MDAnalysis code that builds the backbone (N, CA, C; Angstrom):
import MDAnalysis as mda
import numpy as np

u = mda.Universe.empty(504, n_residues=168, atom_resindex=np.repeat(np.arange(168), 3), trajectory=True)
u.add_TopologyAttr("name", ["N", "CA", "C"] * 168)
u.add_TopologyAttr("resid", np.arange(1, 169))
u.add_TopologyAttr("resname", ["MET", "THR", "THR", "GLU", "ARG", "ILE", "SER", "PRO", "PRO", "LEU", "THR", "GLY", "GLY", "GLU", "ARG", "GLU", "MET", "LEU", "ARG", "ALA", "PHE", "LEU", "ASP", "TYR", "HIS", "ARG", "ALA", "THR", "LEU", "ALA", "LEU", "LYS", "CYS", "ASP", "GLY", "LEU", "SER", "ASP", "GLU", "GLN", "LEU", "ARG", "GLU", "GLN", "SER", "SER", "PRO", "PRO", "SER", "THR", "LEU", "SER", "LEU", "LEU", "GLY", "LEU", "VAL", "ARG", "HIS", "MET", "ALA", "GLU", "VAL", "GLU", "ARG", "THR", "TRP", "PHE", "ARG", "ARG", "VAL", "ILE", "GLY", "GLY", "GLU", "ASP", "VAL", "PRO", "LEU", "VAL", "TRP", "SER", "SER", "THR", "GLY", "ASP", "PHE", "GLN", "GLU", "ALA", "TYR", "ASP", "ALA", "ARG", "SER", "ALA", "THR", "ARG", "THR", "GLU", "ALA", "PHE", "ALA", "ALA", "TRP", "ARG", "ARG", "GLU", "VAL", "GLU", "HIS", "SER", "ARG", "ARG", "ILE", "GLU", "ARG", "GLU", "ALA", "GLU", "SER", "LEU", "ASP", "VAL", "THR", "GLY", "HIS", "ASN", "ALA", "ARG", "TRP", "GLY", "GLU", "ASP", "VAL", "SER", "LEU", "ARG", "LEU", "VAL", "MET", "LEU", "HIS", "LEU", "ILE", "HIS", "GLU", "TYR", "ALA", "ARG", "HIS", "ASN", "GLY", "HIS", "ALA", "ASP", "PHE", "LEU", "ARG", "GLU", "ALA", "ILE", "ASP", "GLY", "THR", "VAL", "GLY", "ALA"])
u.atoms.positions = np.array([
    [0.842, -1.169, 0.000],
    [0.000, 0.000, 0.000],
    [0.888, 1.234, 0.000],
    [0.661, 2.133, -0.918],
    [1.406, 3.380, -0.968],
    [0.440, 4.523, -0.722],
    [0.779, 5.350, 0.224],
    [-0.069, 6.470, 0.590],
    [0.398, 7.722, -0.126],
    [-0.552, 8.441, -0.705],
    [-0.238, 9.726, -1.325],
    [-0.588, 10.813, -0.318],
    [0.368, 11.697, -0.094],
    [0.137, 12.805, 0.835],
    [0.374, 14.106, 0.090],
    [-0.651, 14.935, 0.064],
    [-0.585, 16.216, -0.634],
    [-0.379, 17.312, 0.398],
    [0.626, 18.143, 0.175],
    [0.883, 19.252, 1.089],
    [-0.272, 20.235, 1.061],
    [-0.609, 20.784, 2.208],
    [-1.688, 21.776, 2.260],
    [-1.302, 23.028, 1.475],
    [-2.293, 23.764, 0.987],
    [-1.990, 24.998, 0.247],
    [-1.413, 26.058, 1.178],
    [-0.705, 27.001, 0.600],
    [-0.114, 28.077, 1.391],
    [-1.085, 29.236, 1.582],
    [-2.104, 29.286, 0.749],
    [-3.138, 30.307, 0.879],
    [-4.486, 29.645, 0.639],
    [-5.535, 30.298, 1.118],
    [-6.876, 29.765, 0.894],
    [-7.814, 30.190, 2.006],
    [-9.061, 29.826, 1.841],
    [-10.064, 30.133, 2.841],
    [-9.906, 29.241, 4.054],
    [-10.561, 29.634, 5.138],
    [-10.440, 28.909, 6.398],
    [-10.844, 27.444, 6.266],
    [-11.984, 27.196, 5.663],
    [-12.477, 25.822, 5.568],
    [-11.564, 24.971, 4.692],
    [-11.133, 25.538, 3.578],
    [-10.223, 24.832, 2.677],
    [-8.921, 24.476, 3.405],
    [-8.402, 25.414, 4.188],
    [-7.151, 25.173, 4.915],
    [-7.340, 24.101, 5.987],
    [-8.454, 24.169, 6.719],
    [-8.706, 23.156, 7.741],
    [-8.830, 21.772, 7.122],
    [-9.579, 21.679, 6.023],
    [-9.719, 20.384, 5.334],
    [-8.355, 19.851, 4.904],
    [-7.573, 20.722, 4.285],
    [-6.281, 20.306, 3.731],
    [-5.315, 19.860, 4.828],
    [-5.252, 20.608, 5.924],
    [-4.348, 20.221, 7.001],
    [-4.805, 18.942, 7.685],
    [-6.114, 18.775, 7.840],
    [-6.625, 17.543, 8.438],
    [-6.304, 16.350, 7.538],
    [-6.528, 16.493, 6.244],
    [-6.210, 15.397, 5.324],
    [-4.709, 15.121, 5.261],
    [-3.907, 16.157, 5.370],
    [-2.451, 15.993, 5.390],
    [-2.040, 15.124, 6.586],
    [-2.590, 15.428, 7.731],
    [-2.244, 14.657, 8.933],
    [-2.818, 13.241, 8.897],
    [-3.999, 13.087, 8.309],
    [-4.537, 11.728, 8.141],
    [-3.591, 10.911, 7.264],
    [-3.159, 11.508, 6.167],
    [-2.254, 10.809, 5.245],
    [-0.911, 10.516, 5.897],
    [-0.457, 11.399, 6.764],
    [0.815, 11.174, 7.454],
    [0.741, 9.917, 8.307],
    [-0.357, 9.729, 9.038],
    [-0.496, 8.517, 9.849],
    [-0.465, 7.276, 8.964],
    [-1.192, 7.297, 7.861],
    [-1.191, 6.153, 6.942],
    [0.210, 5.922, 6.369],
    [0.902, 6.996, 6.048],
    [2.254, 6.907, 5.487],
    [3.211, 6.241, 6.473],
    [3.060, 6.532, 7.741],
    [3.918, 5.929, 8.764],
    [3.724, 4.417, 8.839],
    [2.588, 3.935, 8.374],
    [2.277, 2.504, 8.437],
    [2.595, 1.773, 7.135],
    [2.880, 2.519, 6.061],
    [3.142, 1.898, 4.759],
    [4.306, 0.914, 4.822],
    [4.119, -0.214, 4.149],
    [5.195, -1.178, 3.981],
    [5.475, -2.072, 5.177],
    [4.628, -2.020, 6.198],
    [4.860, -2.838, 7.387],
    [3.861, -3.996, 7.450],
    [4.291, -5.089, 8.026],
    [3.418, -6.252, 8.227],
    [2.506, -6.001, 9.424],
    [1.495, -6.836, 9.570],
    [0.620, -6.744, 10.738],
    [1.441, -6.857, 12.025],
    [2.372, -7.792, 12.030],
    [3.204, -7.993, 13.223],
    [3.988, -6.722, 13.560],
    [4.581, -6.101, 12.549],
    [5.322, -4.865, 12.786],
    [4.397, -3.739, 13.256],
    [3.211, -3.665, 12.672],
    [2.259, -2.624, 13.065],
    [1.786, -2.797, 14.505],
    [1.872, -4.010, 15.032],
    [1.467, -4.281, 16.417],
    [2.607, -4.093, 17.415],
    [3.832, -3.898, 16.925],
    [4.982, -3.771, 17.824],
    [4.811, -2.587, 18.765],
    [5.142, -2.848, 20.033],
    [5.068, -1.823, 21.075],
    [6.498, -1.409, 21.419],
    [6.794, -0.137, 21.286],
    [8.184, 0.285, 21.453],
    [8.546, 0.692, 22.867],
    [7.563, 0.938, 23.711],
    [7.866, 1.429, 25.056],
    [7.051, 0.696, 26.121],
    [7.316, -0.591, 26.337],
    [6.577, -1.288, 27.382],
    [6.742, -0.546, 28.710],
    [5.727, -0.491, 29.543],
    [4.515, -1.288, 29.531],
    [3.403, -0.723, 28.652],
    [3.647, 0.366, 27.958],
    [2.630, 0.943, 27.088],
    [2.224, -0.064, 26.021],
    [0.930, -0.084, 25.696],
    [0.445, -0.951, 24.620],
    [0.389, -0.199, 23.295],
    [0.897, 1.029, 23.262],
    [0.842, 1.858, 22.061],
    [1.632, 1.236, 20.918],
    [0.990, 1.182, 19.757],
    [1.607, 0.683, 18.533],
    [1.035, 1.490, 17.373],
    [1.617, 1.342, 16.204],
    [1.073, 2.041, 15.036],
    [-0.365, 1.611, 14.767],
    [-0.619, 0.321, 14.867],
    [-1.982, -0.166, 14.641],
    [-2.928, 0.366, 15.723],
    [-2.430, 0.468, 16.940],
    [-3.227, 1.050, 18.015],
    [-3.560, 2.508, 17.740],
    [-2.622, 3.242, 17.161],
    [-2.891, 4.640, 16.807],
    [-3.966, 4.743, 15.735],
    [-3.921, 3.862, 14.757],
    [-4.945, 3.862, 13.706],
    [-6.314, 3.582, 14.320],
    [-6.385, 2.596, 15.189],
    [-7.652, 2.268, 15.855],
    [-8.133, 3.435, 16.716],
    [-7.222, 4.040, 17.452],
    [-7.561, 5.183, 18.294],
    [-8.119, 6.330, 17.450],
    [-7.478, 6.611, 16.332],
    [-7.933, 7.725, 15.502],
    [-9.270, 7.413, 14.831],
    [-9.566, 6.142, 14.591],
    [-10.903, 5.778, 14.102],
    [-11.941, 6.153, 15.157],
    [-11.627, 5.878, 16.422],
    [-12.539, 6.236, 17.514],
    [-12.693, 7.747, 17.639],
    [-11.597, 8.469, 17.491],
    [-11.623, 9.927, 17.598],
    [-12.472, 10.525, 16.475],
    [-12.251, 10.069, 15.243],
    [-13.056, 10.546, 14.112],
    [-14.535, 10.261, 14.366],
    [-14.824, 9.043, 14.781],
    [-16.213, 8.612, 15.023],
    [-16.878, 9.481, 16.089],
    [-16.149, 9.714, 17.166],
    [-16.703, 10.492, 18.267],
    [-16.966, 11.936, 17.858],
    [-15.980, 12.606, 17.344],
    [-16.115, 14.037, 17.094],
    [-17.027, 14.362, 15.919],
    [-16.934, 13.607, 14.851],
    [-17.767, 13.941, 13.693],
    [-19.141, 13.294, 13.768],
    [-19.187, 11.989, 13.970],
    [-20.486, 11.310, 13.934],
    [-21.298, 11.556, 15.203],
    [-20.686, 11.376, 16.354],
    [-21.438, 11.486, 17.603],
    [-21.674, 12.941, 18.004],
    [-20.644, 13.776, 17.932],
    [-20.785, 15.160, 18.393],
    [-21.449, 16.033, 17.329],
    [-20.839, 16.175, 16.156],
    [-21.401, 17.073, 15.131],
    [-22.618, 16.444, 14.459],
    [-22.551, 15.172, 14.118],
    [-23.661, 14.509, 13.432],
    [-24.799, 14.096, 14.346],
    [-24.559, 14.073, 15.645],
    [-25.598, 13.690, 16.599],
    [-26.027, 12.236, 16.492],
    [-25.176, 11.388, 15.901],
    [-25.511, 9.974, 15.739],
    [-25.315, 9.221, 17.061],
    [-26.216, 8.341, 17.352],
    [-26.118, 7.509, 18.546],
    [-25.467, 6.188, 18.156],
    [-24.152, 6.245, 17.956],
    [-23.402, 5.045, 17.569],
    [-22.393, 4.727, 18.664],
    [-22.209, 3.438, 18.963],
    [-21.213, 3.076, 19.975],
    [-19.807, 3.254, 19.408],
    [-18.837, 3.311, 20.282],
    [-17.454, 3.307, 19.829],
    [-17.135, 1.916, 19.293],
    [-16.114, 1.801, 18.484],
    [-15.772, 0.530, 17.851],
    [-15.040, -0.396, 18.826],
    [-14.003, 0.103, 19.476],
    [-13.183, -0.740, 20.344],
    [-13.210, -0.314, 21.801],
    [-13.776, 0.808, 22.086],
    [-13.722, 1.363, 23.441],
    [-15.057, 1.170, 24.139],
    [-15.276, -0.028, 24.644],
    [-16.574, -0.383, 25.223],
    [-16.938, 0.460, 26.444],
    [-15.949, 0.970, 27.162],
    [-16.227, 1.775, 28.352],
    [-16.128, 3.268, 28.072],
    [-15.839, 3.642, 26.825],
    [-15.660, 5.053, 26.501],
    [-14.246, 5.531, 26.761],
    [-13.365, 4.623, 27.172],
    [-11.962, 4.953, 27.407],
    [-11.201, 4.711, 26.106],
    [-10.781, 5.788, 25.484],
    [-10.128, 5.681, 24.181],
    [-8.821, 4.901, 24.238],
    [-8.278, 4.729, 25.423],
    [-7.044, 3.959, 25.567],
    [-7.245, 2.496, 25.163],
    [-8.477, 2.001, 25.277],
    [-8.751, 0.613, 24.906],
    [-8.390, 0.334, 23.451],
    [-8.584, 1.312, 22.593],
    [-8.295, 1.127, 21.172],
    [-6.799, 0.946, 20.921],
    [-5.961, 1.466, 21.827],
    [-4.512, 1.332, 21.655],
    [-4.054, -0.115, 21.709],
    [-4.773, -0.952, 22.436],
    [-4.358, -2.338, 22.595],
    [-4.717, -3.115, 21.334],
    [-3.755, -3.196, 20.441],
    [-3.989, -3.807, 19.129],
    [-3.232, -5.131, 18.985],
    [-2.987, -5.797, 20.101],
    [-2.173, -7.019, 20.060],
    [-2.747, -8.110, 19.176],
    [-4.058, -8.125, 18.977],
    [-4.650, -9.148, 18.109],
    [-5.291, -8.526, 16.863],
    [-5.037, -7.254, 16.627],
    [-5.640, -6.547, 15.495],
    [-4.890, -6.812, 14.193],
    [-5.566, -6.526, 13.097],
    [-4.935, -6.638, 11.780],
    [-5.025, -5.312, 11.058],
    [-4.114, -5.120, 10.112],
    [-4.130, -3.923, 9.273],
    [-5.478, -3.802, 8.570],
    [-5.954, -4.902, 8.013],
    [-7.207, -4.887, 7.264],
    [-8.345, -4.365, 8.119],
    [-8.499, -4.916, 9.308],
    [-9.578, -4.512, 10.220],
    [-9.431, -3.054, 10.646],
    [-8.256, -2.680, 11.107],
    [-8.049, -1.332, 11.648],
    [-8.184, -0.262, 10.561],
    [-7.546, -0.482, 9.427],
    [-7.609, 0.524, 8.370],
    [-8.990, 0.607, 7.733],
    [-9.704, -0.510, 7.658],
    [-11.076, -0.459, 7.119],
    [-11.950, 0.407, 8.021],
    [-11.855, 0.209, 9.330],
    [-12.647, 1.014, 10.271],
    [-12.227, 2.481, 10.202],
    [-10.939, 2.733, 10.186],
    [-10.434, 4.109, 10.134],
    [-10.878, 4.808, 8.848],
    [-10.715, 4.150, 7.721],
    [-11.132, 4.762, 6.439],
    [-12.638, 5.037, 6.419],
    [-13.422, 4.112, 6.953],
    [-14.872, 4.306, 7.039],
    [-15.199, 5.562, 7.851],
    [-14.541, 5.698, 8.977],
    [-14.802, 6.860, 9.829],
    [-14.327, 8.150, 9.183],
    [-13.198, 8.109, 8.499],
    [-12.714, 9.303, 7.792],
    [-13.724, 9.718, 6.724],
    [-14.273, 8.759, 5.999],
    [-15.271, 9.085, 4.966],
    [-16.540, 9.670, 5.588],
    [-16.980, 9.117, 6.710],
    [-18.131, 9.698, 7.421],
    [-17.809, 11.132, 7.830],
    [-16.618, 11.339, 8.358],
    [-16.211, 12.674, 8.801],
    [-16.215, 13.661, 7.644],
    [-15.647, 13.251, 6.537],
    [-15.615, 14.137, 5.364],
    [-17.029, 14.483, 4.896],
    [-17.916, 13.496, 4.893],
    [-19.294, 13.739, 4.473],
    [-19.987, 14.727, 5.409],
    [-19.842, 14.507, 6.697],
    [-20.472, 15.390, 7.682],
    [-19.941, 16.808, 7.531],
    [-18.646, 16.946, 7.350],
    [-18.049, 18.280, 7.185],
    [-18.546, 18.937, 5.905],
    [-18.578, 18.203, 4.805],
    [-19.033, 18.762, 3.517],
    [-20.479, 19.228, 3.591],
    [-21.312, 18.439, 4.283],
    [-22.743, 18.748, 4.345],
    [-23.080, 19.861, 5.332],
    [-22.154, 20.196, 6.211],
    [-22.403, 21.257, 7.184],
    [-22.440, 22.608, 6.474],
    [-23.405, 23.427, 6.839],
    [-23.569, 24.733, 6.212],
    [-22.356, 25.631, 6.415],
    [-21.775, 25.556, 7.585],
    [-20.622, 26.409, 7.880],
    [-19.810, 25.784, 9.005],
    [-18.674, 26.398, 9.289],
    [-17.845, 25.945, 10.400],
    [-18.467, 26.284, 11.750],
    [-19.524, 27.101, 11.726],
    [-20.202, 27.488, 12.964],
    [-21.281, 26.498, 13.392],
    [-21.532, 25.465, 12.574],
    [-22.472, 24.409, 12.965],
    [-21.983, 23.829, 14.284],
    [-22.917, 23.548, 15.196],
    [-22.508, 23.014, 16.492],
    [-23.112, 21.645, 16.760],
    [-22.456, 20.954, 17.645],
    [-22.935, 19.686, 18.164],
    [-22.628, 19.661, 19.642],
    [-23.195, 18.703, 20.332],
    [-23.013, 18.649, 21.785],
    [-21.972, 17.598, 22.155],
    [-20.988, 18.027, 22.916],
    [-19.984, 17.108, 23.439],
    [-20.420, 16.726, 24.855],
    [-20.974, 15.535, 24.986],
    [-21.510, 15.086, 26.273],
    [-20.422, 14.997, 27.338],
    [-19.228, 14.626, 26.942],
    [-18.123, 14.486, 27.903],
    [-17.799, 15.837, 28.558],
    [-17.834, 16.898, 27.750],
    [-17.554, 18.241, 28.268],
    [-18.819, 18.926, 28.779],
    [-19.997, 18.428, 28.345],
    [-21.244, 19.076, 28.705],
    [-21.412, 20.428, 28.018],
    [-20.815, 20.576, 26.848],
    [-20.812, 21.853, 26.124],
    [-21.103, 21.629, 24.650],
    [-21.662, 22.652, 24.014],
    [-21.774, 22.643, 22.563],
    [-20.440, 23.104, 21.982],
    [-20.075, 22.504, 20.861],
    [-18.816, 22.849, 20.189],
    [-19.093, 23.050, 18.701],
    [-18.282, 23.874, 18.074],
    [-18.455, 24.145, 16.647],
    [-17.678, 23.136, 15.809],
    [-18.083, 23.027, 14.559],
    [-17.345, 22.207, 13.600],
    [-15.918, 22.732, 13.474],
    [-15.747, 24.028, 13.555],
    [-14.409, 24.635, 13.503],
    [-13.533, 24.053, 14.614],
    [-14.058, 24.039, 15.843],
    [-13.294, 23.478, 16.961],
    [-12.981, 22.006, 16.713],
    [-13.949, 21.255, 16.208],
    [-13.737, 19.829, 15.955],
    [-12.615, 19.629, 14.953],
    [-12.623, 20.395, 13.885],
    [-11.567, 20.232, 12.880],
    [-10.208, 20.616, 13.448],
    [-10.153, 21.702, 14.209],
    [-8.895, 22.099, 14.842],
    [-8.436, 21.042, 15.840],
    [-9.373, 20.513, 16.602],
    [-9.028, 19.473, 17.575],
    [-8.470, 18.229, 16.871],
    [-9.093, 17.836, 15.780],
    [-8.613, 16.651, 15.054],
    [-7.226, 16.890, 14.470],
    [-6.970, 18.084, 13.952],
    [-5.633, 18.407, 13.440],
    [-4.615, 18.268, 14.571],
    [-4.949, 18.818, 15.719],
    [-4.073, 18.730, 16.887],
    [-3.866, 17.266, 17.302],
    [-4.944, 16.511, 17.347],
    [-4.877, 15.105, 17.768],
    [-4.006, 14.290, 16.816],
    [-4.204, 14.461, 15.512],
    [-3.369, 13.742, 14.549],
    [-1.912, 14.180, 14.651],
    [-1.666, 15.479, 14.742],
    [-0.289, 15.963, 14.806],
    [0.438, 15.378, 16.019],
    [-0.242, 15.369, 17.154],
    [0.327, 14.814, 18.381],
    [0.649, 13.330, 18.200],
    [-0.310, 12.587, 17.675],
    [-0.092, 11.148, 17.521],
    [0.854, 10.822, 16.369],
    [0.945, 11.692, 15.391],
    [1.936, 11.458, 14.337],
    [3.356, 11.582, 14.887],
    [3.528, 12.383, 15.924],
    [4.823, 12.413, 16.615],
    [5.118, 11.068, 17.263],
    [4.089, 10.476, 17.872],
    [4.265, 9.128, 18.433],
    [4.590, 8.140, 17.310],
    [3.887, 8.282, 16.195],
    [4.099, 7.373, 15.056],
    [5.533, 7.468, 14.537],
    [6.114, 8.659, 14.575],
    [7.517, 8.821, 14.159],
    [8.425, 7.916, 14.984],
    [8.250, 7.961, 16.307],
    [9.091, 7.154, 17.189],
    [8.813, 5.666, 17.024],
    [7.547, 5.311, 16.904],
    [7.194, 3.904, 16.725],
    [7.803, 3.352, 15.440],
    [7.672, 4.085, 14.349],
    [8.204, 3.609, 13.067],
    [9.720, 3.489, 13.118],
    [10.380, 4.468, 13.709],
    [11.829, 4.400, 13.796],
    [12.296, 3.182, 14.602],
    [11.553, 2.860, 15.665],
    [11.901, 1.700, 16.485],
    [11.699, 0.391, 15.730],
    [10.782, 0.377, 14.790],
    [10.483, -0.849, 14.040],
    [11.552, -1.134, 12.989],
    [11.837, -0.131, 12.151],
    [12.761, -0.413, 11.036],
    [13.746, 0.707, 10.723],
    [13.828, 1.680, 11.622],
    [14.798, 2.756, 11.430],
    [14.343, 3.879, 10.505],
    [13.134, 3.757, 9.932],
    [12.638, 4.793, 9.025],
    [12.325, 6.063, 9.806],
    [12.871, 7.173, 9.334],
    [12.605, 8.471, 9.958],
    [12.116, 9.447, 8.890],
    [11.495, 10.507, 9.344],
    [11.045, 11.548, 8.421],
    [9.680, 11.257, 7.852],
    [9.317, 12.083, 6.898],
    [8.022, 12.031, 6.213],
    [6.973, 12.361, 7.203],
])
């Protein structure tokens, strides 16, 4: 699997820039996983942590699902791997496969893109039950960019520990 990552534009409207940066970070996570076996994707570099590249993919599927479908879309859907609502559960990917994790993640990314496209503006709001507050689509997109960027830093270290690949 080869991931194509397009650099965000240097100029543009707010929504276009948010979309582009979010997609850039989504592609970065996929790029960090390119060329690795299921076993390598499950490798944990810092025991006792269960964090792995596959765990990050599963976690980000949960994050996409929560913020776009549950919060902005108002859908009453359960989390995929986090039965108690603890997103850390998704990190434990010891028996997971690339096929399963990436299929769920891609599905959630497509739902997220659809919800964002269909929203009238970035000022559309949804309710975040965990915070007990309404939040805007703008905040959700910024939060997801932050979440991916943070975890892509983890992915850098995980990938380097697996096969020495750095950068990108």
